[in-house]
Structure formats: structure tokens, C-alpha cells
Backbone as CSV, one residue per row, in Angstrom:
resi,resn,N_x,N_y,N_z,CA_x,CA_y,CA_z,C_x,C_y,C_z
1,MET,-126.033,-46.635,-2.475,-127.033,-46.977,-3.480,-126.632,-46.468,-4.819
2,LEU,-126.814,-47.349,-5.770,-126.390,-47.037,-7.135,-127.521,-46.367,-7.905
3,GLN,-127.206,-45.255,-8.521,-128.177,-44.562,-9.381,-127.542,-44.377,-10.720
4,ASN,-127.931,-45.279,-11.617,-127.327,-45.242,-12.939,-128.260,-44.622,-13.975
5,SER,-129.339,-44.016,-13.563,-130.357,-43.391,-14.370,-131.012,-42.306,-13.592
6,PRO,-131.840,-41.468,-14.228,-132.472,-40.388,-13.489,-133.537,-40.930,-12.443
7,GLU,-133.868,-42.189,-12.592,-134.872,-42.718,-11.665,-134.370,-42.601,-10.172
8,LYS,-135.274,-42.556,-9.285,-134.923,-42.518,-7.834,-135.082,-43.942,-7.292
9,TRP,-134.115,-44.337,-6.543,-134.121,-45.679,-5.950,-133.907,-45.521,-4.402
10,PHE,-134.626,-46.395,-3.638,-134.295,-46.361,-2.218,-133.932,-47.745,-1.730
11,LEU,-133.013,-47.728,-0.875,-132.455,-48.967,-0.302,-133.455,-49.689,0.599
12,ILE,-133.644,-50.945,0.305,-134.526,-51.744,1.227,-133.858,-52.877,1.909
13,ASN,-132.690,-53.254,1.484,-131.894,-54.341,2.136,-130.442,-54.177,1.860
14,ASP,-129.654,-54.492,2.837,-128.152,-54.419,2.786,-127.669,-55.609,3.597
15,GLN,-126.745,-56.396,2.901,-126.252,-57.574,3.620,-124.821,-57.838,3.211
16,LEU,-124.076,-58.455,4.097,-122.715,-58.837,3.830,-122.709,-60.161,2.969
17,VAL,-121.766,-60.195,2.023,-121.634,-61.322,1.116,-120.183,-61.808,1.343
18,ALA,-120.018,-62.951,2.036,-118.656,-63.508,2.323,-117.907,-63.674,1.110
19,GLY,-116.730,-63.067,1.140,-115.765,-63.201,0.004,-115.876,-62.215,-1.133
20,LEU,-117.041,-61.487,-1.162,-117.236,-60.493,-2.227,-117.331,-59.059,-1.712
21,GLY,-117.989,-58.865,-0.623,-118.253,-57.485,-0.132,-119.594,-57.419,0.502
22,HIS,-120.469,-56.561,-0.007,-121.815,-56.553,0.439,-122.807,-56.333,-0.676
23,ALA,-124.082,-56.696,-0.474,-125.084,-56.605,-1.465,-126.169,-55.555,-0.975
24,GLU,-126.698,-54.829,-1.898,-127.698,-53.848,-1.683,-128.884,-54.221,-2.559
25,LEU,-130.102,-54.118,-2.072,-131.293,-54.200,-2.870,-132.068,-52.911,-2.806
26,SER,-132.326,-52.323,-3.969,-133.054,-51.015,-4.029,-134.345,-51.219,-4.767
27,GLN,-135.340,-50.343,-4.470,-136.635,-50.386,-5.091,-136.857,-49.065,-5.774
28,SER,-137.460,-49.050,-6.959,-137.723,-47.843,-7.673,-138.846,-47.103,-7.080
29,TRP,-138.668,-45.793,-6.965,-139.835,-44.925,-6.491,-140.919,-44.877,-7.508
30,ALA,-140.485,-44.808,-8.820,-141.471,-44.576,-9.901,-142.293,-45.906,-10.245
31,CYS,-141.662,-47.023,-10.048,-142.226,-48.316,-10.377,-141.968,-49.316,-9.270
32,PRO,-142.868,-49.463,-8.346,-142.643,-50.268,-7.167,-142.318,-51.802,-7.497
33,SER,-142.569,-52.225,-8.750,-142.280,-53.647,-8.985,-140.848,-53.765,-9.654
34,GLU,-140.111,-52.668,-9.713,-138.730,-52.712,-10.322,-137.756,-52.639,-9.129
35,PHE,-136.795,-53.505,-9.141,-135.771,-53.588,-8.115,-134.396,-53.606,-8.738
36,GLN,-133.379,-53.292,-8.014,-132.013,-53.316,-8.500,-131.145,-53.989,-7.370
37,ALA,-130.497,-55.119,-7.732,-129.638,-55.715,-6.832,-128.212,-55.342,-7.213
38,THR,-127.425,-54.946,-6.229,-126.020,-54.516,-6.487,-125.111,-55.175,-5.575
39,LEU,-124.045,-55.774,-6.113,-122.969,-56.260,-5.275,-121.898,-55.136,-5.205
40,VAL,-121.572,-54.645,-4.039,-120.504,-53.700,-3.851,-119.315,-54.481,-3.454
41,LEU,-118.363,-54.655,-4.414,-117.227,-55.576,-4.182,-116.182,-55.043,-3.164
42,ASN,-115.572,-55.941,-2.411,-114.541,-55.515,-1.468,-113.299,-55.105,-2.291
43,ASN,-112.288,-54.624,-1.532,-111.025,-54.114,-2.211,-110.397,-55.238,-3.042
44,TYR,-110.282,-56.465,-2.551,-109.676,-57.591,-3.320,-110.391,-57.733,-4.644
45,GLU,-111.703,-57.965,-4.546,-112.492,-58.211,-5.768,-112.511,-57.034,-6.704
46,SER,-112.472,-55.821,-6.163,-112.462,-54.616,-6.935,-111.217,-54.546,-7.797
47,ASN,-110.122,-55.195,-7.358,-108.891,-55.187,-8.094,-108.826,-56.224,-9.185
48,CYS,-109.944,-57.015,-9.355,-110.054,-58.080,-10.304,-110.940,-57.673,-11.451
49,LEU,-110.889,-56.464,-11.914,-111.779,-55.971,-12.962,-111.740,-56.937,-14.216
50,ARG,-110.489,-57.195,-14.664,-110.374,-58.036,-15.801,-111.092,-59.383,-15.643
51,ASP,-110.961,-60.044,-14.460,-111.634,-61.331,-14.154,-113.175,-61.114,-14.241
52,TRP,-113.729,-60.058,-13.677,-115.114,-59.783,-13.696,-115.656,-59.618,-15.056
53,LEU,-114.877,-58.813,-15.856,-115.267,-58.558,-17.218,-115.308,-59.833,-18.065
54,SER,-114.257,-60.673,-17.969,-114.214,-61.889,-18.702,-115.314,-62.928,-18.213
55,GLN,-115.523,-62.887,-16.919,-116.550,-63.782,-16.350,-117.987,-63.366,-16.823
56,ARG,-118.120,-62.066,-17.077,-119.482,-61.562,-17.477,-119.949,-62.259,-18.690
57,TRP,-118.985,-62.666,-19.581,-119.392,-63.296,-20.870,-119.575,-64.784,-20.665
58,LEU,-119.044,-65.371,-19.582,-119.046,-66.824,-19.377,-120.102,-67.283,-18.340
59,ALA,-120.406,-66.423,-17.407,-121.212,-66.819,-16.274,-122.691,-66.472,-16.486
60,LYS,-123.568,-67.447,-16.355,-125.026,-67.207,-16.587,-125.482,-66.227,-15.576
61,SER,-125.001,-66.175,-14.369,-125.454,-65.199,-13.339,-125.222,-63.801,-13.705
62,LEU,-124.250,-63.549,-14.558,-123.874,-62.140,-14.894,-124.382,-61.706,-16.320
63,GLU,-125.223,-62.554,-16.941,-125.716,-62.269,-18.297,-126.421,-60.932,-18.460
64,GLN,-127.246,-60.550,-17.473,-127.977,-59.260,-17.588,-127.399,-58.267,-16.562
65,ALA,-126.214,-58.446,-16.098,-125.583,-57.559,-15.095,-124.759,-56.510,-15.785
66,CYS,-124.661,-55.393,-15.067,-123.734,-54.309,-15.474,-122.604,-54.202,-14.495
67,ILE,-121.361,-53.895,-14.909,-120.324,-53.731,-14.028,-119.856,-52.294,-14.132
68,PHE,-119.774,-51.674,-12.919,-119.495,-50.222,-12.867,-118.198,-50.040,-12.032
69,GLU,-117.434,-49.013,-12.342,-116.279,-48.686,-11.548,-116.549,-47.289,-10.984
70,LEU,-116.490,-47.193,-9.590,-116.803,-45.909,-8.967,-115.392,-45.376,-8.494
71,GLU,-115.514,-44.200,-7.865,-114.298,-43.576,-7.316,-113.545,-44.545,-6.409
72,TYR,-112.250,-44.351,-6.263,-111.410,-45.102,-5.462,-111.346,-46.590,-5.976
73,SER,-111.633,-46.792,-7.277,-111.467,-48.099,-7.921,-112.446,-49.123,-7.328
74,LYS,-113.564,-48.663,-6.820,-114.566,-49.631,-6.241,-115.465,-50.173,-7.375
75,LEU,-115.616,-51.515,-7.448,-116.450,-52.109,-8.471,-117.808,-52.426,-7.968
76,LEU,-118.837,-52.203,-8.773,-120.201,-52.584,-8.472,-120.657,-53.520,-9.552
77,VAL,-121.379,-54.565,-9.189,-122.050,-55.421,-10.171,-123.556,-55.323,-9.879
78,SER,-124.252,-54.859,-10.940,-125.633,-54.567,-10.675,-126.571,-55.299,-11.678
79,ARG,-127.751,-55.629,-11.224,-128.743,-56.331,-12.073,-130.080,-55.829,-11.701
80,ARG,-130.894,-55.423,-12.649,-132.294,-55.074,-12.372,-133.174,-56.325,-12.506
81,MET,-134.251,-56.264,-11.745,-135.221,-57.356,-11.713,-136.579,-56.850,-11.423
82,SER,-137.569,-57.579,-11.805,-138.938,-57.262,-11.517,-139.448,-58.280,-10.494
83,ALA,-140.343,-57.771,-9.553,-140.897,-58.672,-8.571,-142.251,-58.104,-8.134
84,ASN,-143.100,-58.996,-7.616,-144.424,-58.594,-7.205,-144.384,-57.790,-5.912
85,ASN,-143.412,-58.123,-5.086,-143.347,-57.377,-3.811,-141.908,-57.465,-3.264
86,VAL,-141.689,-56.815,-2.128,-140.310,-56.733,-1.537,-139.821,-58.115,-1.133
87,LEU,-140.667,-58.949,-0.623,-140.222,-60.320,-0.210,-139.789,-61.179,-1.381
88,ASP,-140.514,-61.072,-2.475,-140.107,-61.821,-3.744,-138.810,-61.177,-4.193
89,ALA,-138.655,-59.890,-4.102,-137.383,-59.274,-4.622,-136.173,-59.728,-3.769
90,LYS,-136.365,-59.778,-2.438,-135.294,-60.211,-1.598,-134.914,-61.687,-1.946
91,GLU,-135.903,-62.525,-2.217,-135.614,-63.903,-2.534,-134.831,-64.007,-3.932
92,LYS,-135.307,-63.239,-4.849,-134.650,-63.188,-6.169,-133.198,-62.677,-6.037
93,CYS,-133.025,-61.634,-5.227,-131.696,-61.109,-4.948,-130.753,-62.171,-4.323
94,GLU,-131.260,-62.859,-3.377,-130.494,-63.871,-2.649,-130.105,-65.026,-3.659
95,LEU,-131.007,-65.456,-4.482,-130.685,-66.449,-5.491,-129.672,-65.967,-6.483
96,TRP,-129.745,-64.704,-6.866,-128.774,-64.145,-7.750,-127.318,-64.119,-7.080
97,ILE,-127.290,-63.673,-5.851,-126.018,-63.676,-5.130,-125.453,-65.041,-5.090
98,GLN,-126.171,-66.031,-4.711,-125.754,-67.384,-4.629,-125.222,-67.913,-5.950
99,ALA,-125.931,-67.508,-7.088,-125.461,-67.946,-8.358,-124.137,-67.227,-8.723
100,VAL,-123.941,-65.962,-8.377,-122.729,-65.325,-8.619,-121.608,-65.927,-7.860
101,LEU,-121.819,-66.228,-6.595,-120.746,-66.957,-5.800,-120.426,-68.284,-6.380
102,ALA,-121.410,-69.013,-6.816,-121.182,-70.355,-7.386,-120.329,-70.211,-8.725
103,ASP,-120.637,-69.163,-9.519,-119.935,-68.945,-10.736,-118.445,-68.556,-10.456
104,ARG,-118.305,-67.747,-9.440,-116.881,-67.364,-9.047,-116.064,-68.593,-8.595
105,VAL,-116.739,-69.479,-7.899,-116.021,-70.727,-7.517,-115.604,-71.545,-8.765
106,LYS,-116.553,-71.653,-9.725,-116.291,-72.403,-10.924,-115.085,-71.769,-11.704
107,VAL,-115.011,-70.506,-11.745,-113.932,-69.796,-12.450,-112.613,-70.039,-11.709
108,ALA,-112.653,-69.916,-10.399,-111.430,-70.165,-9.648,-110.885,-71.551,-9.779
109,GLN,-111.771,-72.537,-9.983,-111.377,-73.936,-10.117,-110.929,-74.317,-11.445
110,SER,-111.195,-73.480,-12.447,-110.781,-73.804,-13.821,-109.447,-73.310,-14.174
């Protein structure tokens, strides 16, 4: 779970994302309507920092995302979102993941 601020987050969903790694969805303890979707990139994608940084400026799916590098050169792509409940947050997270995957395909084809 990514903690990029003093806020406390707890993991509510974790899923594999084919070709990228896995995704985590966390909810804020302090504000239950705040969520954080995080892609934990696999080793191959983690070695593509330059691609992810350049794509961040071109891909709509990454407009409000942050890219972090953790120990062992592991990359995380994170985006905060608001939702009325956990089910809505899971749906928003899934839509974001699909948009990121579609943008990666577009970049690979160009």
C-alpha cells in the first residue's frame, strides 16, 4: 500500500493487471469517500521509467496520476479519486486501469 502523505490508507482491493503488474485500491481512514488507485508495475514496466514519464504528458489516463519509484527500482503509478462508496470506487479504479492499458497500447503502436 502506498502512503505518500501522513494520511492512513487501508487496502480494500488487490488484483492482477495483465502486462503491467497488479493494482491496489486503498481507502482513506480520515475521509471514507477518498480512494487511491495504484498500479504496482512489474519488473519489465518498472524498467520503462522514461516511457511512463513521457506518456504521462500525452495520455489522458495519466493526467492526474503520480509516478513514484520505490526501492529496488519498482515503479508505482497512483491516482486519487472520490467515490460515494467502495463499489463505486472499484468501478472507477477498473475504468482507470482499462484506460491506462488502452493508452499503453496506443503508445506501443505509434
